[in-house]
C-alpha positions as CSV (number, residue, x, y, z in Angstrom):
1,M,94.3,70.7,87.3
2,K,91.6,70.5,89.9
3,T,91.1,73.3,92.4
4,N,90.9,72.7,96.1
5,V,89.4,75.4,98.4
6,Q,89.7,75.1,102.2
7,I,88.2,77.4,104.8
8,E,89.2,77.7,108.4
9,T,88.6,80.2,111.2
10,T,92.0,81.4,112.4
11,H,90.9,83.8,115.0
12,E,87.6,85.3,116.3
13,R,86.0,87.0,113.3
14,A,88.8,86.0,110.9
15,T,88.6,83.5,108.1
16,L,91.4,82.0,106.0
17,V,90.5,80.6,102.6
18,S,93.3,78.6,101.1
19,V,93.3,77.9,97.3
20,K,95.3,75.2,95.6
21,G,95.5,74.4,91.9
22,S,93.9,76.3,89.0
23,L,92.0,79.5,89.5
24,E,90.1,79.8,86.3
25,L,86.5,80.1,85.1
26,E,84.9,77.0,86.8
27,S,86.9,77.2,90.0
28,A,86.5,81.0,90.2
29,L,82.7,80.5,90.5
30,E,83.2,78.1,93.4
31,L,85.7,80.4,95.0
32,R,83.3,83.4,94.6
33,E,80.6,81.7,96.6
34,T,83.1,80.7,99.3
35,L,84.4,84.2,99.6
36,L,81.0,85.9,99.7
37,Q,80.1,83.5,102.6
38,A,83.3,84.3,104.4
39,I,82.7,88.1,104.0
40,S,79.2,87.7,105.5
41,S,80.5,86.1,108.6
42,A,84.1,87.4,109.2
43,H,85.6,90.8,109.7
44,L,89.0,89.7,108.3
45,I,89.1,87.5,105.2
46,M,92.5,86.2,104.1
47,V,92.9,84.4,100.9
48,K,96.1,82.2,100.7
49,L,97.2,81.8,97.1
50,A,100.7,80.2,97.5
51,R,99.6,77.0,95.8
52,V,97.7,78.5,92.9
53,T,99.4,77.1,89.7
54,E,97.2,78.7,87.0
55,V,95.0,81.8,86.9
56,D,93.0,83.7,84.3
57,G,90.8,86.8,84.2
58,S,87.8,85.2,85.8
59,G,90.0,84.2,88.8
60,I,91.3,87.7,89.2
61,A,87.8,89.1,88.7
62,C,86.5,86.9,91.5
63,L,89.2,88.2,93.9
64,L,88.5,91.8,92.9
65,E,84.8,91.4,93.4
66,A,85.2,90.0,96.8
67,Y,87.7,92.7,97.8
68,Q,85.2,95.4,96.7
69,K,82.3,93.8,98.6
70,A,84.5,93.5,101.7
71,A,85.5,97.2,101.4
72,R,81.9,98.3,101.0
73,L,81.1,96.5,104.3
74,N,84.2,97.9,106.1
75,K,85.9,94.5,106.3
76,K,89.5,93.6,105.6
77,F,90.2,91.4,102.6
78,V,93.9,90.4,102.3
79,L,95.7,88.2,99.8
80,V,98.3,86.1,101.7
81,D,101.4,84.4,100.5
82,V,100.6,85.0,96.8
83,S,102.2,82.6,94.2
84,Q,104.4,84.0,91.5
85,T,101.8,83.0,88.9
86,V,99.1,85.1,90.6
87,S,101.5,87.9,91.4
88,R,102.6,88.3,87.7
89,Y,98.9,88.4,86.6
90,L,98.1,91.0,89.2
91,E,101.0,93.1,88.1
92,T,100.1,92.8,84.5
93,A,96.5,93.9,85.3
94,Q,97.9,96.8,87.4
95,L,96.0,95.6,90.5
96,G,99.0,95.5,92.8
97,E,98.2,98.9,94.1
98,V,94.4,98.2,94.5
99,L,94.4,95.0,96.5
100,C,95.8,94.4,100.0
101,F,98.7,91.9,100.4
102,A,100.5,90.2,103.3
103,P,103.4,87.8,103.2
104,D,101.7,85.5,105.8
105,V,98.7,85.1,108.1
106,S,100.3,86.6,111.1
107,T,101.0,89.8,109.2
108,A,97.5,89.9,107.8
109,H,96.1,89.9,111.3
110,T,98.0,93.2,112.0
111,L,96.8,95.1,109.0
């Protein structure tokens, strides 16, 4: 399945990156570039994962790398509306306590 990544500014200094489809090796490379650009220009980076249908280690590594870069720059990186597919993978990898989550964009703005 093809991956679709959309970017929008939701508020001053906040960016929402919505991911749809598969988050695996090829798409993770595209998402990585998108997230690194978002981190360079926004204070709050939200990644909406509700429509991700497949994920592998490279997809999770991409999210973790972006989270770590944002943290080093004192920026907020929040996973929003995470699909069950991604949630299960994160739980298996024991990253549920490492990454920041919000049920929706409004909540992410308050973190």
